[in-house]
C-alpha positions as CSV (number, residue, x, y, z in Angstrom):
1,X,0.1,-0.3,0.1
2,X,1.5,3.5,-1.0
3,X,-1.6,5.9,-0.5
4,X,-4.0,6.5,1.9
5,X,-6.4,8.9,2.9
6,X,-7.1,10.8,6.2
7,X,-9.7,13.0,7.7
8,X,-8.6,15.8,9.8
9,X,-11.2,16.5,12.5
10,X,-12.8,18.9,13.5
11,X,-13.7,20.6,10.4
12,X,-12.1,24.2,11.3
13,X,-11.4,26.3,8.3
14,X,-8.9,28.5,9.9
15,X,-6.8,25.6,11.4
16,X,-7.2,23.9,8.3
17,X,-5.4,26.9,6.6
18,X,-3.0,27.2,9.2
19,X,-1.6,23.7,8.8
20,X,-1.8,24.3,4.8
21,X,-0.3,27.9,4.6
22,X,-0.3,30.4,2.3
23,X,-0.8,28.5,-1.4
24,X,-0.5,25.3,0.3
25,X,3.2,26.1,1.3
26,X,3.1,23.9,4.2
27,X,2.0,20.9,2.6
28,X,4.6,21.1,0.2
29,X,7.7,22.2,2.8
30,X,5.8,18.7,4.6
31,X,6.0,16.6,1.0
32,X,9.8,17.6,0.7
33,X,11.1,16.2,4.1
34,X,8.6,13.4,4.2
35,X,8.7,11.5,0.9
36,X,5.0,11.7,-0.2
37,X,2.8,13.6,-2.1
38,X,0.0,15.2,-0.3
39,X,-3.6,16.5,-2.3
40,X,-5.8,17.7,-0.1
41,X,-10.0,18.1,-0.9
42,X,-11.2,20.1,2.6
43,X,-10.4,18.3,5.7
44,X,-9.6,15.0,3.2
45,X,-5.9,14.2,3.0
46,X,-4.5,12.1,0.4
47,X,-1.5,10.7,1.0
48,X,0.8,9.4,-1.2
49,X,4.1,7.6,-1.4
50,X,7.0,8.9,-3.6
51,X,8.1,5.8,-3.4
52,X,7.2,2.6,-4.5
53,X,5.3,0.5,-1.4
54,X,7.3,3.2,1.2
55,X,4.4,2.3,3.5
56,X,6.8,3.7,6.5
57,X,6.6,7.5,4.6
58,X,3.0,7.2,4.0
59,X,2.4,6.4,8.1
60,X,4.7,9.2,9.2
61,X,2.8,12.5,6.9
62,X,0.4,11.1,8.5
63,X,1.2,11.2,11.8
64,X,2.8,14.7,10.9
65,X,-0.3,15.7,9.4
66,X,-3.1,15.2,12.6
67,X,-0.5,16.4,14.7
68,X,0.2,19.7,13.6
69,X,-3.7,20.0,13.2
70,X,-3.8,19.4,16.7
71,X,-1.4,21.8,17.1
72,X,-3.0,24.4,14.9
73,X,-5.7,24.9,17.5
74,X,-3.0,26.6,20.1
75,X,0.2,27.7,18.1
76,X,1.3,29.1,14.9
77,X,2.1,27.3,12.4
78,X,5.4,27.6,10.7
79,X,8.5,26.0,8.9
80,X,10.2,25.9,12.1
81,X,7.7,23.6,14.0
82,X,6.8,21.7,10.9
83,X,10.6,20.8,10.9
84,X,10.6,20.1,14.7
85,X,7.3,18.1,14.6
86,X,8.8,15.7,11.6
87,X,12.1,15.4,13.8
88,X,10.3,14.2,16.7
89,X,8.2,11.2,14.6
90,X,11.2,10.3,12.4
91,X,11.7,7.3,14.5
92,X,11.4,4.2,13.6
93,X,10.0,5.0,9.8
94,X,12.6,3.2,8.1
95,X,10.8,0.0,8.3
96,X,6.6,-0.4,8.0
97,X,5.1,0.9,11.4
98,X,2.7,-1.4,12.9
99,X,-0.6,0.4,14.3
100,X,0.5,-0.2,17.7
101,X,3.6,1.4,16.9
102,X,2.4,4.4,15.0
103,X,0.0,4.8,18.2
104,X,2.6,4.8,20.5
105,X,4.8,7.5,18.8
106,X,1.5,9.7,18.3
107,X,1.0,9.7,21.8
108,X,4.7,9.6,22.9
109,X,5.5,13.1,20.6
110,X,2.6,14.7,23.1
111,X,4.1,14.1,26.0
112,X,7.3,15.7,25.4
113,X,8.9,17.6,28.5
114,X,8.6,21.0,29.1
115,X,8.3,23.6,32.1
116,X,7.9,27.1,32.4
117,X,10.9,29.9,33.1
118,X,10.3,33.3,34.1
119,X,10.3,34.6,30.2
120,X,10.1,31.7,28.4
121,X,7.9,28.2,28.1
122,X,10.6,25.6,27.1
123,X,9.6,22.5,25.6
124,X,11.9,19.3,24.1
125,X,11.2,19.2,20.3
126,X,12.4,15.7,20.1
127,X,12.1,12.9,21.9
128,X,16.1,12.7,22.8
129,X,15.9,16.0,24.4
130,X,12.6,15.5,26.4
131,X,14.5,12.4,28.1
132,X,17.5,14.6,28.6
133,X,15.2,17.4,30.4
134,X,13.7,14.2,32.0
135,X,17.2,13.4,33.6
136,X,18.5,16.4,34.6
137,X,15.4,16.8,37.0
138,X,16.0,13.3,38.3
139,X,19.6,12.8,38.4
140,X,22.8,14.7,40.4
141,X,24.9,14.4,37.4
142,X,23.9,14.4,33.7
143,X,25.9,14.3,30.7
144,X,24.7,15.8,27.3
145,X,26.5,14.5,24.3
146,X,25.8,15.7,21.0
147,X,26.7,17.6,17.8
148,X,26.2,21.7,17.8
149,X,22.5,22.7,17.9
150,X,21.1,19.9,19.4
151,X,20.1,22.3,22.1
152,X,22.4,20.8,25.0
153,X,23.4,23.9,26.7
154,X,20.4,25.6,26.0
155,X,18.4,23.3,27.7
156,X,20.7,22.9,30.7
157,X,21.2,26.9,31.3
158,X,16.7,26.4,31.2
159,X,16.8,23.9,33.8
160,X,19.2,26.0,36.3
161,X,17.0,29.2,35.8
162,X,14.1,26.8,36.4
163,X,15.8,25.1,39.8
164,X,17.2,28.8,40.9
165,X,13.6,30.7,40.5
166,X,12.1,27.5,42.6
167,X,14.8,27.6,44.9
168,X,16.1,24.4,44.7
169,X,19.3,25.8,44.6
170,X,20.9,29.2,46.0
171,X,22.8,29.7,42.7
172,X,24.2,28.9,39.0
173,X,27.7,28.2,38.5
174,X,28.7,28.2,34.7
175,X,32.4,26.6,33.8
176,X,34.0,25.6,31.0
177,X,37.7,24.7,30.1
178,X,39.1,27.6,28.3
179,X,40.4,26.5,24.9
180,X,40.4,28.3,21.7
181,X,39.4,26.3,18.5
182,X,42.1,25.7,16.1
183,X,42.8,29.9,16.8
184,X,45.8,31.3,19.2
185,X,43.8,34.9,20.4
186,X,46.9,36.2,22.4
187,X,46.9,38.2,25.1
188,X,43.3,39.4,26.3
189,X,42.8,42.9,28.2
190,X,40.8,43.2,31.4
191,X,39.7,41.2,34.6
192,X,39.1,37.8,35.3
193,X,35.8,37.8,33.9
194,X,36.4,39.7,30.6
195,X,39.2,37.4,30.1
196,X,36.6,34.6,30.1
197,X,33.9,36.0,29.0
198,X,34.1,35.4,24.6
199,X,34.8,31.8,25.9
200,X,31.2,31.6,27.7
201,X,29.2,33.9,26.0
202,X,26.7,31.2,24.6
203,X,25.9,30.3,28.4
204,X,25.2,34.4,29.1
205,X,23.2,34.6,25.9
206,X,20.7,31.5,27.2
207,X,20.9,33.8,30.6
208,X,20.1,36.7,28.7
209,X,17.0,35.2,27.1
210,X,15.5,33.1,29.6
211,X,15.7,36.1,32.4
212,X,16.7,39.4,31.3
213,X,19.8,40.8,30.8
214,X,18.9,43.3,33.6
215,X,18.2,40.6,35.8
216,X,21.4,38.5,34.9
217,X,23.8,41.5,35.3
218,X,21.8,41.6,39.0
219,X,22.6,37.8,39.9
220,X,26.3,38.5,39.3
221,X,26.7,41.5,41.0
222,X,25.3,39.3,43.8
223,X,27.2,36.5,43.4
224,X,24.1,34.4,42.6
225,X,25.0,33.6,39.1
226,X,28.8,32.8,39.2
227,X,31.4,32.4,36.0
228,X,34.1,30.2,37.6
229,X,36.7,29.1,34.7
230,X,37.7,25.1,35.0
231,X,41.0,25.8,35.9
232,X,40.0,28.0,39.0
233,X,37.7,25.1,40.4
234,X,40.6,23.1,42.1
235,X,39.8,22.4,45.8
236,X,36.5,24.1,45.5
237,X,33.6,22.2,46.9
238,X,30.3,23.4,45.6
239,X,26.8,22.8,47.8
240,X,23.2,23.9,47.0
241,X,24.2,25.3,43.4
242,X,23.2,24.4,39.6
243,X,26.7,23.6,37.6
244,X,27.1,23.8,34.3
245,X,30.2,22.5,32.4
246,X,30.0,23.6,29.0
247,X,32.6,22.1,26.1
248,X,33.7,19.3,27.6
249,X,35.0,17.4,25.3
250,X,37.5,19.7,25.8
251,X,38.4,18.9,29.3
252,X,41.3,16.4,29.8
253,X,40.8,13.2,31.6
254,X,42.5,14.6,35.2
255,X,40.4,18.3,34.4
256,X,37.1,16.2,34.5
257,X,38.0,14.0,37.1
258,X,38.4,17.0,39.1
259,X,35.2,19.0,38.1
260,X,33.3,15.6,39.1
261,X,34.6,15.7,42.2
262,X,33.4,19.5,43.3
263,X,30.2,18.5,43.5
264,X,29.0,19.0,46.7
265,X,25.3,18.2,49.1
266,X,22.3,19.6,47.5
267,X,23.5,20.4,44.2
268,X,23.6,19.4,40.1
269,X,25.6,19.4,37.5
270,X,25.3,19.3,33.7
271,X,28.2,18.7,31.6
272,X,28.2,19.3,28.2
273,X,30.1,18.6,24.9
274,X,30.6,17.3,21.5
275,X,32.8,14.8,21.0
276,X,33.4,15.1,17.3
277,X,35.3,18.8,17.9
278,X,37.8,18.3,20.4
279,X,40.5,21.1,19.9
280,X,43.0,19.3,22.7
281,X,46.4,18.8,21.6
282,X,46.9,16.1,19.1
283,X,47.5,12.8,21.4
284,X,45.5,14.2,24.5
285,X,42.7,11.7,25.5
286,X,39.7,13.9,26.0
287,X,37.8,14.2,29.8
288,X,34.0,13.2,27.8
289,X,34.8,10.9,26.0
290,X,36.6,9.0,28.7
291,X,34.0,9.8,31.5
292,X,31.2,9.0,29.1
293,X,33.0,5.3,28.4
294,X,33.4,5.0,32.4
295,X,30.5,6.2,34.0
296,X,27.8,4.7,32.3
297,X,26.7,2.3,35.0
298,X,27.4,4.8,38.1
299,X,24.0,5.1,40.2
300,X,23.0,9.1,40.8
301,X,24.6,9.6,37.0
302,X,23.2,9.6,33.6
303,X,24.7,10.0,29.9
304,X,22.3,11.4,27.1
305,X,23.2,11.4,23.3
306,X,21.6,13.6,21.2
307,X,22.0,13.3,17.7
308,X,22.0,15.0,13.8
309,X,18.2,14.0,13.8
310,X,17.8,16.5,17.6
311,X,19.4,19.5,15.8
312,X,17.3,22.2,16.3
313,X,18.9,24.9,14.6
314,X,17.8,25.3,10.6
315,X,17.6,22.1,8.7
316,X,21.0,22.9,6.8
317,X,22.5,22.5,9.8
318,X,21.2,18.7,10.2
319,X,22.6,18.0,6.5
320,X,26.4,19.8,7.1
321,X,26.6,17.8,10.4
322,X,25.4,14.4,8.9
323,X,28.0,15.0,5.7
324,X,31.1,15.9,8.2
325,X,30.0,12.3,9.9
326,X,29.7,10.5,6.5
327,X,33.1,11.9,5.9
328,X,34.5,11.0,9.3
329,X,33.6,7.6,8.9
330,X,34.6,7.2,5.1
331,X,38.3,8.3,6.6
332,X,38.3,6.0,9.2
333,X,37.6,3.2,7.1
334,X,40.3,4.2,4.3
335,X,43.2,2.4,5.1
336,X,45.1,5.3,4.3
């Protein structure tokens, strides 16, 4: 079977218009990213697979249309929403899914984890992101490992803001190794905060988005939000804090062990990084890679792996990451 007809109910013309977009541009976007052809008559949609007997593509597109129609009652439908919906429902479609699997996928996509921060509603856009947020809530230490654009740093900061505003912790500590990405910037002027500022700008950007720049500045003045270069963490014990170690792929094994043993009572830690973008000197083992290999069975600690399918930036970013992954795999297989 390479076609299927679905009826979207209740029939509401404004929601159908929002789903389809001007000149059916949203339907064309869905066709392009699900490998199907869509024909609409009122609230009835005929879904036809472009490839013969591609049942998975038909089922995938069917779930996407139903989910987007549900969302249209409370949210704006745009390319970003459509893209994330397609991604979140893109699991298990390499083979024709059974009806039970299809129903479970639909239910799971509705239950993606989310919460509120003072200025922004936070909601996971993929099932892996949802698991990541849940693990941060439940575990003392959570590793978020994945490529650029998967939201691992932003979601960690959002979780920290939530814990701080709820009173679960009394401060947020931000840290990362000061390693330059293939460039030597030389001497940087200013105090320690100004010297490290360029390295932690993504963390600042997330805080400003979630709390507002004025609020962030006040909290930093009161040392409620603290910037602590990783090299300065030795000898400290961090109690009642939410600690984020960003760009952890650039820690050495000794630095990672030092950081993990700083965790005190009432504290949580999230370690984020991308093991494919290590800027350490050649021959130096990444502390993130090493920790992920040896700590998997430690109670109270979780290792969450995000993939290119979890990228929430422009769709082109996902294609770029996939191209690099394929090139790296080809290089590893090559005898030269």
